[in-house]
C-alpha positions in Angstrom: -145.3 65.9 12.1 -146.1 67.9 9.3 -143.3 66.7 7.0 -140.7 69.6 7.7 -137.1 68.2 8.1 -136.4 67.7 11.6 -132.6 68.8 11.1 -133.1 72.0 11.2 -134.4 71.9 15.2 -132.3 69.0 16.2 -128.6 69.6 16.0 -126.4 66.7 15.8 -123.3 66.4 18.0 -120.1 65.4 15.8 -117.8 63.0 17.7 -115.0 61.1 16.6 -116.7 57.7 16.8 -118.0 56.8 13.0 -120.5 54.5 15.2 -121.7 57.8 17.3 -122.3 59.4 14.1 -124.5 56.7 12.7 -126.4 56.7 15.9 -127.0 60.6 15.9 -127.7 60.1 12.0 -130.4 57.6 12.7 -131.8 59.5 15.9 -132.3 63.1 14.2 -133.9 61.6 10.6 -135.0 58.1 10.9 -139.0 59.4 11.5 -138.5 61.8 8.4 -137.4 58.5 6.2 -139.4 56.4 7.7 -142.5 58.9 6.3 -141.0 59.3 3.3 -140.7 56.0 2.6 -144.1 54.6 3.9 -145.8 56.7 1.1 -143.1 55.2 -1.6 -143.6 51.6 -1.0 -147.2 49.8 -0.3 -146.8 48.2 3.2 -145.5 49.4 6.6 -142.6 46.3 6.5 -141.6 47.3 2.9 -141.2 51.1 4.0 -138.9 49.2 7.6 -136.6 47.8 4.8 -136.2 50.7 3.0 -135.2 53.5 5.8 -132.9 50.2 6.9 -131.5 49.8 3.8 -130.9 53.7 3.8 -129.0 53.4 7.0 -127.0 50.3 6.5 -125.6 52.3 3.2 -124.6 55.1 5.6 -123.1 52.3 8.1 -121.0 51.5 5.1 -119.2 55.2 5.3 -120.8 57.2 7.8 -118.3 60.2 7.4 -119.0 60.3 4.1 -122.4 61.7 4.9 -122.2 65.6 5.3 -122.4 67.7 7.9 -125.2 70.2 8.8 -129.3 69.3 9.2 -130.3 70.1 5.7 -127.3 68.8 3.6 -127.7 65.4 5.5 -131.4 65.2 5.0 -131.3 65.7 1.8 -128.2 63.3 1.4 -129.9 60.7 2.7 -133.5 61.7 1.0 -131.5 61.1 -2.1 -130.3 57.6 -0.5 -133.4 56.1 0.1 -135.3 57.7 -3.4 -131.8 56.1 -5.4 -132.4 52.3 -3.0 -136.0 52.8 -3.9 -135.4 53.5 -7.8 -133.1 50.7 -8.2 -136.0 48.4 -6.2 -138.6 49.8 -9.2 -136.1 48.8 -11.6 -135.5 45.3 -10.4 -139.2 45.0 -9.8 -139.1 46.0 -13.7 -137.2 43.4 -14.9 -138.5 40.4 -13.1 -142.3 41.9 -14.3 -141.2 42.0 -18.2 -139.8 38.1 -18.0 -142.8 36.5 -15.7 -146.7 35.4 -16.7 -148.7 37.9 -14.3 -152.1 36.7 -13.7 -154.8 39.8 -14.7 -157.2 40.9 -11.8 -160.9 39.8 -12.1 -162.9 42.0 -14.0 -166.2 41.6 -12.1 -166.1 42.3 -8.4 -168.5 40.7 -5.7 -168.4 43.6 -3.2 -167.3 47.3 -2.6 -164.4 46.3 -0.3 -163.2 44.1 -3.4 -163.8 47.3 -5.7 -161.2 49.6 -2.9 -158.6 46.5 -2.5 -158.8 46.5 -6.7 -158.5 50.6 -7.2 -155.8 50.9 -4.5 -154.0 48.2 -6.6 -154.5 50.0 -9.5 -152.9 53.6 -7.7 -150.2 51.6 -7.0 -149.7 50.0 -10.2 -149.9 53.1 -12.4 -147.5 54.5 -9.3 -145.1 51.6 -10.1 -145.8 53.0 -14.2 -143.6 56.2 -13.6 -140.1 56.6 -13.7 -138.9 57.1 -10.3 -137.6 60.7 -10.0 -141.5 61.2 -11.1 -142.9 58.9 -8.5 -140.9 60.1 -5.8 -141.8 64.1 -6.7 -145.9 63.2 -7.1 -145.6 61.9 -3.6 -143.7 64.0 -1.7 -145.8 67.0 -3.3 -149.4 65.1 -3.0 -148.9 63.0 0.0 -146.7 64.7 2.2 -147.4 67.9 1.2 -144.5 69.6 0.2 -143.8 72.6 -1.9 -141.4 72.5 -4.6 -138.4 74.3 -3.0 -138.5 71.8 -0.5 -138.2 68.4 -2.8 -135.9 70.4 -4.8 -134.0 70.7 -2.0 -134.3 67.1 -0.8 -133.5 65.4 -4.5 -131.1 67.9 -5.5 -132.9 69.6 -8.3 -134.2 73.0 -9.2 -137.6 73.7 -8.2 -138.4 74.0 -12.1 -137.2 70.6 -12.3 -139.6 69.7 -9.6 -142.6 71.1 -11.2 -141.9 69.5 -14.8 -141.5 66.0 -13.2 -145.0 66.3 -11.3 -146.9 67.8 -14.4 -145.4 65.0 -16.5 -146.0 62.9 -13.6 -150.1 63.5 -13.0 -150.3 63.8 -17.0 -149.1 59.8 -17.2 -151.1 59.1 -14.0 -154.3 60.2 -15.4 -153.5 58.4 -18.5 -152.7 55.1 -17.0 -155.5 55.2 -14.4 -158.4 56.5 -17.6 -159.0 53.1 -18.9 -159.6 51.6 -15.8 -162.0 54.0 -15.3 -164.0 53.6 -17.9 -163.8 49.9 -17.4 -165.3 50.3 -14.0 -162.6 48.8 -12.2 
């Protein structure tokens, strides 16, 4: 898959039943939402949970989702990103009030170094503001252009470019000390 919206290729039949509407939304947008969620969270299980939470939100009011492929997808993406943003906020509060152990400074194998590097990148991504993290993930990992990201998040392409620039600078600032320490 190329990350392009599936909604333009698959029209959704609108019926009077909310269950049918929810099923049609799920069938049409599940794969795209899962791919985005997978890039916003560290594990596949968390990605499935995030998509499930998105569709639970839709299930509470399926008729509130706008009709039309691009509008539906943009609405669902915003719900998914907002749910993830709430999760980041909760994690930040928990982290603030808990004592975390620091990772060891010396590593026995390259595998351990790779795991620590991956953890450092996830930690750096977690330190970003939620919208900036979503923008950098969608641009750098999913390969979406500024306009597509703007449509999905409901912001202008100029704002996307600004968030991307800020996110890159923040990641460099956060990761630079770890690179110099050899971690």
